C-alpha angles and dihedrals in degrees: 000000000000092000091054092050089048091051094051091049091048094049089048092051093047090051093049090047092052092053092048089055088067098043093097094054127091117266092251094051091046091054092046092049091051092051094049092044091058091055094044092046090057089059103080120155116218094210131030094244100033111152100210126033117178122203128214091263091054096255113144122220137162120252089251089054092050091050093047092053090051090052092050091051091051088051092049088050092048090047091052089052087054092047093244101137090168096062090042090052092049092053092048092047091054089051090048092051089054092047092048091052092054091047091053093047093052 
């Protein structure tokens, strides 16, 4: 029972922190970051060297690409905390480029 409560509290804290990370970004950038994050969060490899990872929207990536996209989103969030919209936009643009190549290939 105590473990379940701790898990809920930890999840809530992480959710709050992820939203705070976007607080210094412009409204448009925050909205864009959130929409890209929903897509990237659905791409979760089961194993580190998994060859194919399928997202909830059917797009297919390698495990390395999935990890790279997650790292780019963390960079964008960190940049927002620091008030650096330009770096955050660049990181999101790179993720969008990969997403758009996969959408065209489908």
